[in-house]
C-alpha positions as CSV (number, residue, x, y, z in Angstrom):
1,X,22.8,-6.0,-5.9
2,X,21.2,-3.8,-3.2
3,X,17.7,-4.1,-1.8
4,X,15.8,-1.0,-0.5
5,X,13.8,-1.9,2.5
6,X,13.5,1.2,4.6
7,X,11.7,0.8,7.8
8,X,8.7,3.1,8.1
9,X,5.4,3.7,6.5
10,X,5.0,5.1,3.0
11,X,2.0,6.4,1.2
12,X,1.8,4.8,-2.2
13,X,0.2,6.8,-5.1
14,X,-0.3,5.2,-8.5
15,X,-0.3,7.6,-11.4
16,X,-0.7,7.1,-15.1
17,X,3.1,7.0,-15.8
18,X,4.7,6.5,-12.4
19,X,4.3,5.3,-8.8
20,X,5.2,7.7,-6.0
21,X,6.2,6.8,-2.5
22,X,5.8,9.5,0.2
23,X,7.3,8.9,3.7
24,X,8.5,10.9,6.6
25,X,12.1,10.9,5.5
26,X,12.1,10.1,1.8
27,X,9.9,10.9,-1.2
28,X,10.6,9.3,-4.5
29,X,9.0,8.5,-7.8
30,X,9.5,5.5,-10.1
31,X,8.4,5.5,-13.8
32,X,6.7,2.3,-14.8
33,X,9.1,1.8,-17.8
34,X,11.9,1.5,-15.2
35,X,10.2,-1.6,-13.6
36,X,11.6,-4.7,-15.2
37,X,10.6,-7.4,-12.6
38,X,8.1,-8.0,-9.9
39,X,7.9,-10.8,-7.4
40,X,5.2,-11.5,-4.8
41,X,6.8,-13.7,-2.1
42,X,5.5,-15.1,1.3
43,X,7.7,-14.4,4.3
44,X,8.6,-17.3,6.7
45,X,6.4,-15.9,9.5
46,X,3.2,-16.8,7.6
47,X,1.6,-13.4,8.4
48,X,3.3,-11.2,5.8
49,X,3.9,-11.0,2.1
50,X,6.6,-9.0,0.3
51,X,6.3,-7.5,-3.1
52,X,9.7,-6.9,-4.7
53,X,10.1,-4.6,-7.7
54,X,13.3,-4.9,-9.8
55,X,14.4,-1.6,-11.4
56,X,16.3,-1.1,-14.7
57,X,17.9,2.1,-13.4
58,X,18.6,1.9,-9.7
59,X,17.1,4.2,-7.2
60,X,19.6,6.5,-5.6
61,X,19.2,7.5,-1.9
62,X,22.3,9.3,-0.6
63,X,25.4,7.6,-2.0
64,X,23.7,4.2,-2.3
65,X,22.0,2.7,-5.4
66,X,19.1,0.3,-4.9
67,X,18.2,-2.1,-7.7
68,X,15.2,-3.6,-5.9
69,X,12.4,-2.2,-3.7
70,X,10.5,-4.3,-1.2
71,X,7.0,-3.6,0.1
72,X,5.8,-5.7,3.1
73,X,2.1,-6.3,3.5
74,X,0.1,-8.2,6.2
75,X,-1.8,-11.1,4.7
76,X,-5.0,-10.5,6.5
77,X,-5.2,-6.7,5.6
78,X,-8.1,-6.4,3.1
79,X,-8.9,-3.1,1.3
80,X,-11.3,-1.6,-1.2
81,X,-9.5,0.6,-3.7
82,X,-11.5,2.9,-6.0
83,X,-9.9,3.9,-9.3
84,X,-9.9,7.7,-9.6
85,X,-10.0,8.3,-13.3
86,X,-12.5,10.4,-15.3
87,X,-14.1,9.1,-18.5
88,X,-11.6,10.7,-20.9
89,X,-8.6,9.1,-19.1
90,X,-10.5,5.8,-18.9
91,X,-10.9,5.7,-22.7
92,X,-7.1,5.5,-23.3
93,X,-6.0,2.2,-24.8
94,X,-4.0,0.9,-21.8
95,X,-6.5,2.0,-19.2
96,X,-9.7,0.4,-20.6
97,X,-9.0,-2.8,-18.8
98,X,-9.2,-1.2,-15.3
99,X,-12.2,-2.0,-13.1
100,X,-14.0,0.7,-11.1
101,X,-12.8,-0.7,-7.8
102,X,-10.6,-3.5,-6.5
103,X,-11.4,-5.5,-3.3
104,X,-9.3,-8.0,-1.6
105,X,-5.9,-8.5,0.2
106,X,-3.8,-5.3,-0.4
107,X,-0.8,-7.3,-1.5
108,X,-2.8,-8.8,-4.4
109,X,-4.2,-5.4,-5.4
110,X,-0.7,-3.8,-5.5
111,X,0.9,-6.8,-7.1
């Protein structure tokens, strides 16, 4: 079991069928059907949370396969996220439950 935890900052974009990570060295996309597990765990320092995603098909970076991806968040970092969907996309069955915006700790919004 390998755990992908690359140091650095990534921009996280959530799309209808996938999530995309954009960083300075790596860019990768993960389809939602490939996600089989999700864990939101506190770190021992009491200032960070880590969101771990388990993958059905491992992510390949170089010659290494990673079955899990970890995203670290600061507990006190709050954000307001607006959902960027038009009315036609919002009427689809799976997307009706989305709110117009989400506010709170970023680790809870992503999790």
